[in-house]
N, C-alpha and C positions, 0 to 999 in steps of 0.2 A: 110318670118316666119309670121305664124299666131297665134292669142291668142286663146286658147282653154280653156272652163270651164269644168272641169269634175267632174261628180256626179255619186254617186253609188246609185243604188236601190236595196235593199234587204229587203226580209221579207219572213215570213214562207208561206205567200201566195199572189200572186200578179194575176191582171186582166185587160188584155188589150184588150178591146174589138174590134172585128170587126163590119161590117155591120151586123146589126140584127133588129129583131123586138121583139115585147113581150113575145113569146115563148120560144126562143131560144137567149141566150147571150153568144156566144162563145169567147173565147181569143186567140188572135194570139199569137205567139212566143217571141213578143219583144215589147216593149213598143211604141205606136203609137203616130203619130204627135197630134192627138186630146188630148190624155192623157197626153202626156207631157205638152202642152199648158195649161189644166186644173191644171196640178201640180204647175207649176211655176206662173200661174195666182192667185193660192191659197197662194203662198207664198209671192206675191207682194201684195195680198189684194185686186186684181182687181173682182169686182162682176161679177157673171156668166151672168148677164143680159145687162152689161156694154159692148155691142158689140163693139163698137169703140175702146176701150183699148183692148179689146181680139183679134181684128183684127190687132192692132199696134204690139201687142206682138208676134203674128203668123208671121208677117212679119218682125221681127227683129232677127230670128236666123234660122241656119240650124242645123242639128245634124246627128251623126253617134253613134251607140249602138252596143256594142259587148255583146252577150249572154256568160257571162264567164264559162270556163269550172272550175268546183269546185270541182271534184271527186263523185258529187252526179249525179244522174239521175233527170233530169227535169220531171215531169209526171203533166198531167192534171186530176184535179177531176172535176166531175160534182155533183153539190149540187141542191137540188130541193126546189123551193120556190111556194108559191100560190099568185096570184097577182088577186085582186078585181078590177072590172071594167077596166080591160085590153083593149085597143084600139083595133078596128078591122082593122084600117087602119092608114095611118099617116094623113090624110086630114078630114076623117069623125069626127063626134062628137059620134057615137053610139059605144058601148062597151059591151063586153062580160060579163056573170058573171065570178065568181072566176074561174082562171085557172091554172093549174101547168105550172111553167117555168123552165126550164134548164139554170144553170148558171156555165161557165166553170171558173176554176183557176188553175194557174200555181204553183208547191208547189217545194220549194227548189230552185228556180231560183235565180240569182244575175246577174246585168247588170251593166256595165261601160259606161257612154254615155259621148262623147265630143260635146259640143256645141260652135258654133262659131258665131259672127255677120255678118248679111247681110251689104251691103255697107251703106243702109239709115236706120240703126236701132234705133227705137225709144226708146228700152230698150238696154243699155249697158250691157257686160258682168259683168262690176263693179256693176250694180244694181242686176244682177241676183244672182251674188254671194251674196250680201248682204242679198238678199231676202230669199234665201235657208239657209242662216245662222241663219236667224231670222224671220222665216215664220210669216205674219201676220194671215192667217189661217192654219188650220193643213192640211198637204199634206198627201196622201194617194196613195197606190200603184195600182191605177186603180178604186177601190172602198172603200168605208168606211170600210167595212168588212176587208180590207188588210192594216194594219200598216206598218209604216217603223220602221226597227227593227236597224239601225243606222244612224248617220246623212247623209244627203244628199251629202253635201259638201267633195271633195276629194283633189284637187288640180288645179291650174292654170298651165298651160304649153305653151311653145312655140314650134311650129312645123309646118314643111312645109304642112301635111295636117293630117286629122283624124286619119289615121293609124299608124303614126308616134307618135301622141299624146297618140293614146292608148296604143302602145308599152311601154310607160312611166310608165304604171299603171299594177301592179300584179293584177290577173294573166294575161300573156301576150298571151293566147290561146284563141279561141273561135270564134263562128261565128258573122260576122260584118255586119249589115244591115246599109247602108249610103244612105243619099240623094243626094251626089255627086259621080262621076266615080273616083274612086281611081288610076286606070290604075295599078293594082298590078301585076307584073310580077310572073308567075307559082302558083296563087291562083285561085281555081275554082271560076268563077264569072256568076251570073244568073241576069237579069233584071226582076223584079217583079211589077206589079201594084198592089197597094194597095189602099183601098177606106176609108182615115183617113185624111181627110183636111175638116175642119169644115167650113160650111157656115154660117156665122154670122147673115144673113138676112133670114136665113132658117133654124130654130132650128132643131137639130136633122137629118139635112140632111148634106151629106159629098160628096166631090168631090176627084177624084183620082189622083195618083201621082205615079211616078215609083221611085224604090228604086234599090240599087245596093247591091247583097247579096254575100259575099265573105266566101268561106271556107265550103260551104254546098254542097253536092253532088246533094239533090233533091231541085229543085226550089220552091217547095210548102213550103212557110214559114209557112203555118198555121197546118203543119203535126204533 
């Protein structure tokens, strides 16, 4: 059996950024690893410029997330902003004049997360639980314009894997995105590569990882 920290992410709007640049800020359909690291780091009080502790936190946990079936259709909304001095590229110092940007948000989405420690975790589940219950900095659902509408902490459960842990939490239905292969018999499974692993020594740069998607016919998780 394994210990799992269960969190709920609920809000009117959420935004879980995909690989992007200034003009287009898309949101994927589930909380990304980079966003979850940022959320937990805020709760712990880790400064965004503290690369050593950011990496220690990232190495401390794996997670699975279920997009909960709530009876409401989750839709994407695109908002338009103007940005001054937008970057032309990631390395150059030149910038454009003011440009219009497109930012996507998920509306009426709800997620249940199961988080478990890696073997050499610098931050234990006890520390993470304490932090989400009494956050040092205000956590958001991907962007500061997306406030949380209920407490993050839901439960601590013992289960053999993330699927069994998530089954203990209502609602029990929904697509699961997991960092480990759950080997679930009779469930649709797709492997999908996402680029959401932050590189501490290269700000705003991300590495790829493979996730397993259960219960979705179409493997395109950004759809």
